Every structure is written in structure tokens, then in C-alpha cells.
N, CA, C and O of each residue as an XYZ file, in Angstrom:
336
protein
N       0.816     -1.134     -0.023
C      -0.010      0.052     -0.010
C       0.806      1.274      0.045
O       1.648      1.411      0.932
N       0.600      2.186     -0.870
C       1.235      3.361     -0.905
C       0.747      4.317      0.033
O      -0.420      4.265      0.420
N       1.641      5.286      0.477
C       1.286      6.429      1.373
C       0.494      7.490      0.607
O       0.899      7.915     -0.475
N      -0.529      7.874      1.122
C      -1.401      9.013      0.537
C      -1.267     10.226      1.316
O      -1.578     10.222      2.507
N      -0.805     11.321      0.705
C      -0.552     12.638      1.556
C      -1.792     13.315      1.366
O      -2.361     13.297      0.275
N      -2.345     14.040      2.580
C      -3.563     14.716      2.574
C      -3.441     16.001      1.889
O      -2.454     16.721      2.040
N      -4.534     16.331      1.058
C      -4.342     17.576      0.398
C      -4.785     18.657      1.559
O      -5.342     18.384      2.622
N      -4.415     19.878      1.105
C      -4.940     21.097      1.923
C      -6.436     21.359      1.632
O      -6.810     21.377      0.459
N      -7.208     21.539      2.524
C      -8.691     21.678      2.291
C      -9.030     22.890      1.431
O     -10.020     22.852      0.700
N      -8.230     23.984      1.492
C      -8.336     25.104      0.713
C      -7.926     24.916     -0.728
O      -8.218     25.764     -1.571
N      -7.229     23.778     -1.037
C      -6.930     23.515     -2.387
C      -7.899     22.748     -3.144
O      -7.616     22.312     -4.260
N      -9.116     22.546     -2.556
C     -10.093     21.575     -3.055
C     -11.209     22.533     -3.575
O     -11.345     23.611     -2.996
N     -11.915     22.255     -4.494
C     -13.012     22.956     -5.158
C     -14.399     22.641     -4.428
O     -14.973     21.559     -4.546
N     -14.800     23.541     -3.780
C     -16.099     23.337     -2.991
C     -17.262     23.121     -4.067
O     -17.293     23.779     -5.107
N     -18.141     22.228     -3.770
C     -19.373     22.056     -4.787
C     -20.602     22.141     -3.816
O     -21.717     22.222     -4.333
N     -20.501     22.130     -2.621
C     -21.618     22.245     -1.715
C     -21.445     21.999     -0.256
O     -20.296     21.878      0.170
N     -22.521     21.906      0.608
C     -22.444     21.697      1.913
C     -23.565     20.667      2.188
O     -24.622     20.573      1.563
N     -23.166     19.936      3.199
C     -24.201     18.813      3.605
C     -24.403     18.969      5.233
O     -23.470     18.952      6.037
N     -25.686     19.112      5.544
C     -25.996     19.371      7.018
C     -26.055     17.891      7.665
O     -26.853     17.109      7.149
N     -25.340     17.482      8.662
C     -25.449     16.258      9.208
C     -26.866     16.108     10.018
O     -27.235     16.932     10.855
N     -27.604     14.942      9.650
C     -28.687     14.679     10.346
C     -28.468     13.612     11.326
O     -27.434     12.944     11.331
N     -29.605     13.414     12.307
C     -29.149     12.573     13.342
C     -29.034     11.189     12.782
O     -29.882     10.914     11.933
N     -28.211     10.314     13.065
C     -27.788      8.964     12.502
C     -27.115      8.936     11.275
O     -26.949      7.869     10.683
N     -26.659     10.145     10.778
C     -26.094     10.180      9.457
C     -24.678      9.434      9.650
O     -24.100      9.440     10.736
N     -24.233      8.871      8.649
C     -22.900      8.325      8.605
C     -22.108      8.867      7.366
O     -22.772      9.211      6.388
N     -20.732      8.974      7.326
C     -20.038      9.547      6.139
C     -20.115      8.681      5.014
O     -20.031      9.248      3.925
N     -20.249      7.490      5.010
C     -20.458      6.618      3.929
C     -21.848      6.859      3.222
O     -21.974      6.755      2.002
N     -22.792      7.160      4.001
C     -24.022      7.428      3.538
C     -24.092      8.784      2.907
O     -24.716      8.979      1.864
N     -23.399      9.781      3.596
C     -23.497     11.119      2.927
C     -22.659     10.990      1.434
O     -23.117     11.463      0.394
N     -21.602     10.403      1.499
C     -20.774     10.157      0.351
C     -21.539      9.386     -0.788
O     -21.344      9.668     -1.970
N     -22.338      8.489     -0.427
C     -23.336      7.866     -1.376
C     -24.131      8.856     -2.190
O     -24.157      8.912     -3.419
N     -24.844      9.708     -1.250
C     -25.666     10.763     -1.803
C     -25.132     11.924     -2.563
O     -25.750     12.451     -3.488
N     -23.811     12.353     -2.086
C     -23.186     13.312     -2.660
C     -22.385     12.957     -3.991
O     -22.416     13.635     -5.019
N     -21.714     11.863     -3.814
C     -20.803     11.338     -5.062
C     -21.336     10.065     -5.785
O     -20.764      9.622     -6.781
N     -22.404      9.513     -5.276
C     -22.774      8.367     -5.814
C     -22.037      7.023     -5.428
O     -22.271      5.978     -6.035
N     -21.193      7.099     -4.452
C     -20.403      5.878     -4.050
C     -20.023      6.072     -2.570
O     -19.394      7.082     -2.251
N     -20.332      5.266     -1.764
C     -19.992      5.395     -0.342
C     -18.642      5.184     -0.150
O     -18.208      5.668      0.896
N     -17.778      4.552     -0.913
C     -16.363      4.549     -0.699
C     -15.560      5.842     -0.920
O     -14.342      5.901     -0.751
N     -16.383      6.947     -1.337
C     -15.728      8.175     -1.503
C     -15.752      8.925     -0.265
O     -15.397     10.103     -0.297
N     -16.107      8.420      0.770
C     -16.228      9.245      2.029
C     -14.799      9.986      2.352
O     -14.779     11.020      3.021
N     -13.795      9.480      1.912
C     -12.410     10.133      2.198
C     -12.526     11.554      1.633
O     -12.075     12.495      2.286
N     -13.068     11.729      0.539
C     -13.189     13.187     -0.138
C     -13.732     14.185      0.850
O     -13.273     15.322      0.964
N     -14.874     13.637      1.658
C     -15.467     14.555      2.692
C     -14.605     14.920      3.776
O     -14.573     16.062      4.235
N     -13.721     13.717      4.303
C     -12.842     13.837      5.235
C     -11.798     14.837      4.970
O     -11.443     15.687      5.787
N     -11.302     14.681      3.724
C     -10.169     15.694      3.160
C     -10.607     17.157      3.147
O      -9.915     18.076      3.586
N     -11.872     17.296      2.580
C     -12.424     18.690      2.417
C     -12.590     19.236      3.815
O     -12.613     20.462      3.917
N     -12.704     18.529      4.870
C     -13.022     19.136      6.077
C     -11.855     18.990      7.133
O     -12.041     19.155      8.339
N     -10.627     18.664      6.566
C      -9.507     18.462      7.322
C      -9.576     17.515      8.563
O      -8.984     17.715      9.624
N     -10.406     16.429      8.265
C     -10.647     15.526      9.403
C      -9.495     14.468      9.533
O      -9.185     13.776      8.564
N      -8.898     14.361     10.684
C      -8.061     13.312     10.912
C      -8.780     12.106     11.454
O      -8.433     10.958     11.175
N      -9.817     12.412     12.259
C     -10.813     11.311     12.574
C     -12.124     11.468     11.995
O     -12.937     12.198     12.561
N     -12.428     10.847     10.900
C     -13.645     11.000      9.985
C     -14.877     10.670     10.683
O     -15.925     11.191     10.302
N     -14.866      9.831     11.703
C     -16.241      9.528     12.545
C     -16.715     10.655     13.260
O     -17.909     10.729     13.549
N     -15.705     11.764     13.656
C     -16.093     12.839     14.476
C     -16.923     13.881     13.558
O     -17.501     14.832     14.085
N     -16.957     13.662     12.170
C     -17.600     14.611     11.315
C     -19.228     14.568     11.520
O     -19.978     15.544     11.497
N     -19.589     13.204     11.725
C     -21.072     13.007     11.885
C     -21.505     12.794     13.296
O     -22.628     12.352     13.537
N     -20.636     13.097     14.253
C     -20.980     12.874     15.649
C     -22.004     13.867     16.212
O     -22.697     13.503     17.162
N     -22.153     15.119     15.685
C     -23.104     16.247     16.076
C     -23.999     16.577     14.978
O     -23.600     17.192     13.989
N     -25.386     16.122     15.149
C     -26.207     16.579     14.121
C     -26.263     18.203     14.022
O     -26.171     18.933     15.009
N     -26.403     18.594     12.881
C     -26.669     20.103     12.415
C     -25.280     20.602     11.951
O     -25.185     21.715     11.435
N     -24.122     19.749     12.135
C     -22.913     20.194     11.479
C     -22.900     20.275     10.076
O     -23.426     19.431      9.350
N     -22.210     21.445      9.614
C     -22.194     21.608      8.303
C     -20.897     21.091      7.657
O     -19.829     21.612      7.981
N     -20.940     20.047      6.720
C     -19.771     19.631      6.071
C     -19.579     20.108      4.696
O     -20.473     20.147      3.850
N     -18.461     20.439      4.538
C     -17.912     20.957      3.225
C     -17.901     19.872      2.135
O     -17.230     18.874      2.398
N     -18.443     19.903      1.128
C     -18.432     18.908     -0.058
C     -17.553     19.525     -1.171
O     -17.857     20.643     -1.587
N     -16.438     18.847     -1.702
C     -15.457     19.132     -2.332
C     -14.962     18.173     -3.249
O     -15.157     16.988     -2.981
N     -14.285     18.515     -4.407
C     -13.833     17.647     -5.298
C     -12.256     17.793     -5.481
O     -11.764     18.921     -5.489
N     -11.572     16.815     -5.607
C      -9.988     16.662     -5.532
C      -9.698     17.045     -7.004
O     -10.389     16.643     -7.940
N      -8.610     17.861     -7.137
C      -8.049     18.080     -8.501
C      -7.394     16.817     -8.841
O      -6.738     16.170     -8.025
N      -7.602     16.444    -10.175
C      -6.836     15.357    -10.817
C      -7.273     14.056    -10.395
O      -6.547     13.122    -10.735
N      -8.421     13.764     -9.651
C      -9.073     12.622     -9.337
C     -10.016     12.158    -10.298
O     -10.957     12.912    -10.546
N      -9.946     11.036    -10.902
C     -10.771     10.547    -11.997
C     -12.357     10.699    -11.377
O     -12.685     10.348    -10.244
N     -13.108     11.206    -12.227
C     -14.635     11.455    -11.771
C     -14.813     12.748    -10.973
O     -15.848     12.920    -10.329
N     -13.908     13.596    -10.993
C     -13.879     14.821    -10.232
C     -15.144     15.807    -10.583
O     -15.667     16.578     -9.778
N     -15.527     15.619    -11.959
C     -16.624     16.614    -12.303
C     -17.847     15.920    -12.105
O     -17.933     14.772    -12.541
N     -18.909     16.496    -11.450
C     -20.144     15.888    -11.174
C     -20.860     15.846    -12.548
O     -20.507     16.558    -13.487
N     -21.833     15.014    -12.601
C     -22.349     14.666    -14.037
C     -22.958     16.042    -14.788
O     -22.802     16.200    -15.999
N     -23.548     16.858    -14.092
C     -24.145     18.176    -14.478
C     -22.973     19.057    -15.095
O     -23.199     19.870    -15.991
N     -21.704     18.845    -14.560
C     -20.542     19.641    -15.083
C     -19.698     19.028    -16.119
O     -18.846     19.629    -16.773
N     -20.018     17.726    -16.221
C     -19.124     17.154    -17.292
C     -19.254     17.562    -18.709
O     -20.366     17.791    -19.186
N     -18.117     17.668    -19.435
C     -18.222     18.162    -20.641
C     -19.157     17.150    -21.685
O     -19.252     15.942    -21.471
N     -19.762     17.763    -22.727
C     -20.513     16.965    -23.546
C     -19.588     16.013    -24.456
O     -18.502     16.419    -24.871
N     -19.995     14.934    -24.697
C     -19.122     14.011    -25.513
C     -19.014     14.617    -26.859
O     -19.952     15.249    -27.345
N     -17.825     14.427    -27.504
C     -17.582     14.851    -28.789
C     -17.607     13.899    -29.818
O     -17.394     14.242    -30.981
């Protein structure tokens, strides 16, 4: 396994905010926002979290949703360029 260096949250492109609801989990938020629960790391990176489980511990917390530069699938479907 290769080491992954965490990006600076300010270097990521913000695309929205998600308010944590009671019982929310990061994987479920990632599934709603990115269409893939395994993308929860993107939310953790965007919020500078070293302990991702803390992001959903308090209902009402506002989580930054962002896209990483250079990551495949970074453009949401609505922003993807039209096929040529």
C-alpha cells in the first residue's frame, strides 16, 4: 500500500454543503453526494478531518463537499463536458 498525502482543504474545489442529520454516517453522505459510499475520504479531506467519524458525531454540523483536483470522476455529471 502506498502512502497518501492529505491535500490542504483550501486547495479543493467546493461544490456544496451537507448538514449532518441524526444518525448520518459519512459513507451514506458520500453515497448521496458522490454516488459512491467509498468516496467518504473526499468529505474527510475537504473538512481536514483526521478522525472522520467525528464529522457526523454532532447533528447540525455543516460539512464541506469538495472535489479533488486530478481525481478521476472529479466533475459531477451536470458539469461534465459533452461527448464529442
